[in-house]
N, C-alpha and C positions, 0 to 999 in steps of 0.2 A: 504492499500501499505507499510506504513511505518513498520508495524507488519510483512509483507510478507519478506519486503527487510532485516531487522533485523534477521528473521528466517533464511535466507540462509547465511548471513554473520556468525551468529553463528555457524551454521552447518558447514560450510569453516574452521573455526579456530578449532573447536573440531576434525573433522574428516580428515583434510589433514596432510599427513606424515610431520614431523618435518623435515624442511630444505629443502622439496619440493618446488621447483618454477617452475612450468610448466604452459603452456598456450597452449590451443588447438582450433584451427581455422578451421572452415569448409567454403567452398565456394559451393554454390548451385544455378543453374539456375532453377528456380521454374516452368518454362513452362507456361507463360501465367496467372499468379496469379492475374486474374480481379474480381472485384466486379460484382454485376448484376445491377447496376446503371448506366444511361448514363450520361456522362461528355460531354455537348454541344461542349466543345471545343477539343474535343479529337475524333478520329475515333475507338470507341470502341463498334460499333453497333452489331458485330458478337458476343460480350460477354454480351448478354441480353436475358432474357427469351424468348423473341420473334424474336432473331437473329438467324442465320443460325446454331448455335451451341446449341440453346436451354438451355442456361447457367442459369439454375434456381437456386434459394436458396439453395435448396438440393444438387444440384451440387457443388455449391460454399463451401457450409460448408463441405462437405466431402472433397475437395480439401484443404482446410484450415487445417484441422485435419490431413489429409495426410502428408502435409509438416512439420507440427508439430511433427509427429510420426517418420518421416525421420530425422529430426534433433535429437531428442532424442536417436535414435538409432546409431548417427553416432560414439558416444564415449562410451563405454560400462562401464566404472569405474566412470565417471561424466559429467555433461552436457557439451557441448563445451562452451568455455569463448566468442568466437567472432564468428559470422556467417554472412558471406557476402552473400547477398542475390540478384540475377539479376531476372529480369521480375517480377516486383511486381508493382502493379497498383499506389497504393495512400496510403496515412495516414489510412484511414480507413481499408485497407487489413492489414496492419501492425499492428493496434489495434486489430482487431479480431484475427489475429493469436498470439500476445503476451498475450492478455487479456481473450480471450473466447474459444480458442482452446485447445488441449492437453497440449500445453504449458503455461496455464494460471498460474498454480502454479511454473513455472520454475524461475521467479524472471527478465527474460528479459526486458530491455530496448532497445530503437532503436532511430537510425538516418535514415535520407533518402532524396533523392534529389527530386525535383519537377522541372523536365526539359521540353524542348521543343519538345521532342518526339511526333510524330504525332498521335501515338497510345495511349500515355499516359503511357509508359513502364518507370519504374526507378528503381534504385539500392538502397539498404538500408545495414544497419550494425545493427545487433543484439548484444548486449553485456551484460554479467554478472557483474553489478555493484560492487560486492565485489572483483573481479578479473581485472577490467580495468575500469577505471574512466576517461572518456572523459574529457578534457580541454577546447577543441575548435574544431569547424568543419567548414567546408566550401564546397559548391557546386562548382565545377569548371567546368565552361561552355565551350563548344567547338564551335569555330566559323566553320561553315559548308563553305567548298568549294563551288565553283560554280557547280551547279547542283546536290548538295548533300543534302538530306532530314535533317532537324534537328535530333541531335543525343542526346543518354542521357549524362548528366551531369556525371564528376567524383566525387565521394564521397571522401571527405578528413577528416579525424578524428585524432586528435592528443590527446594522452591519456596516463595514468600511470597505470603500471600495479602494482600487489600486492606486488613485491618487489622492487618497487620504480623505475623500468625502464621506459623511455619514448618511446612510440611505435607510428610510423607515418603511419596509415592505410589508403590505398586507393582502393577503389570498383569502378571496371570497367566495361562497358558492351559497347564493340567496334560494330562499324556498320557491318551488315551482309554481307555475300557473294553474296545475291540476285542481280542478274544482271552479276554474273561471278566474278570470285576471281580476275582475273587482273585489270579488269575495276573498282572494288571498292577498290582496293589496296590502293590508295592516301587517301580514306575516314578512313581505320584505321589508316594509317600514321599519319594523323592531330591529332587523339585523343592520339596517343603514344607522340607526339610532346608536346602535352598540358601537358600529364603527366611527361613528363621528366623535362619540364620546370618548374613544381612545386616542383619535387623532388630536382633538383640544387638550390632551393632557400633554403633548409633545412641545419642545419649545417653539416660539415663533421663528417662522421662515425655515421650520424643519422640512428637508427634501423627503418626501412620501410619494409612495407609488403604491396604487391600489389596484389589484389585476382579479378577473376572476369571471365566473358566470353570474350575472345578475338576475337573469331569467326576465329581464326588462329592457326595453328600448332605450336610446338616448333621450327621447322626449317624454318618458315615464314618469310619474312623480318620484320614484325613488331615487333616480339618475338625476332628474332636477333639484332634489333635496340636496343631493352632495354637490351640485355645483353652487347651489344657493350659500354653501358654506365655505366655498372658495376652491374647490377642486376643479380641475380643467379636464374635461374628457377629450383626451388627444386622441382616440381611435374612431370616433363617432363617424368619420367620413373614410375609414380605410376601406381599400379594395384590394381584389388580387389581380394578378397578370393574366389569368386564362378564363375569366368569366365570371369570378365570383364578387358580387357586390354586398357582402357580408360574410359573416363567419357559418352561418345557419340559414338551410333552405326549407321552407314548409310551404307545401302545396303551390309551388311553382314561384314563391317570392322569397327572394334574398333579405335575411334580416340579420340583425347584430344584437345578440343578448350577452355576447361577451364584450368586456370593456377593459380599457387602462386608463386610469386617472391619475393626475398629478396635482401637486400643490403648485401656486403660481411660481414660486423660485426655481420650479424645475421645467416649467413652459418652455423657456427658449433654449433649454438643452436638447429638446426633441428634435433629433434631425431628420427622422424618417418613421412612418407608420404603415404598416400593409398587413393584408390577409395574405398568407402563404397559402397559395391553390396551386401546387406543381400538379401537373397532369395525373401523376399517379395517385393523388388524393381525391381525384373526381371520377364520377361516372356519368354517363348520358341520362339525363330525365326525360325516359321516354314518354311519360303522360304528359308534362307540361312544356318540353322542349329545354334546349339549352344543357348545363350541367349542373350536379349537385354533388354535396361530399360523398365520397365512398364508405359508406358505413359498415360496421361489423356485423348488424344483422339489419335485414328490411322486414319489419314485422319480427316474426319467429324464423324467418329463412336466414341461413347463415350464409355470408358472401365475402368472407376472408377480409373485410375491409379494415378501414383504419378509425374513424370517428364519425359521428354525425356533425361534428363541429369542425372548423378549420381553425389551424392557429393564427394568432395575431402576434405580430412582431414590431416592436418599438425599439428604435435605436437611439441612444441618448449621447452626446457629445459635450464634455466638459471643457 
């Protein structure tokens, strides 16, 4: 492990342009990255070899390697420095992804939550130790409203970049719209209030990045609430190069429920934002025309894909 880490540090120092101080962050909803083992405390029965999805070890390892391939391809000139992952089940999945998949030689370390979500879904942050050094982290629990199912914790990580800046990174997976957008709107609002409460405890002019799946659009009340307190949604207009006009496609319409927001002090450091829609991540949309993300399952039909979400990429230049 030490030898591998030293290799990447030396590689970075030797081949990084003099004076270049950049950081690339990726946000990706992995679409149900479950292992094949039953957790007796969680409702994960459909993701077992004898479950309705026939989630076998072969399918699991193909999925893990697909996610690894997707991350590697997001940044053509270097590996992403930070990767905010949504819909990952547990520590075993993250160990397999970083130690036994196509990412095994990439040098990634990770931090993740262990929340009360009934299905066992959590969020995580992969990071390159040579470009981002965590100082502390915390899992921010969200007290559910009456009648609301327990939801994912917010992952908070404070760390230092290679140029000495302190970044405060939050990874979010807000409650879904299942049951109707209006009926579930308070569920997402309570998550945003928990997030804002944590941000307000930080020093003035703190460099904050918030990334994740908000299950809301840029003009939804929850995102507007974040903008009202000063966050800038830097990915609301992000598009791909091969037809993607958002990170998610539903009934023929491109939408973005994945977002990356920053505090104003970081806004001018954002050099580029885009949706990574490489052709291998897409398939023909035979019903509505155009293309759509090549997901792992179409309903219950297994199709060896990647995710129903495309990755968001943000490049920062300090």
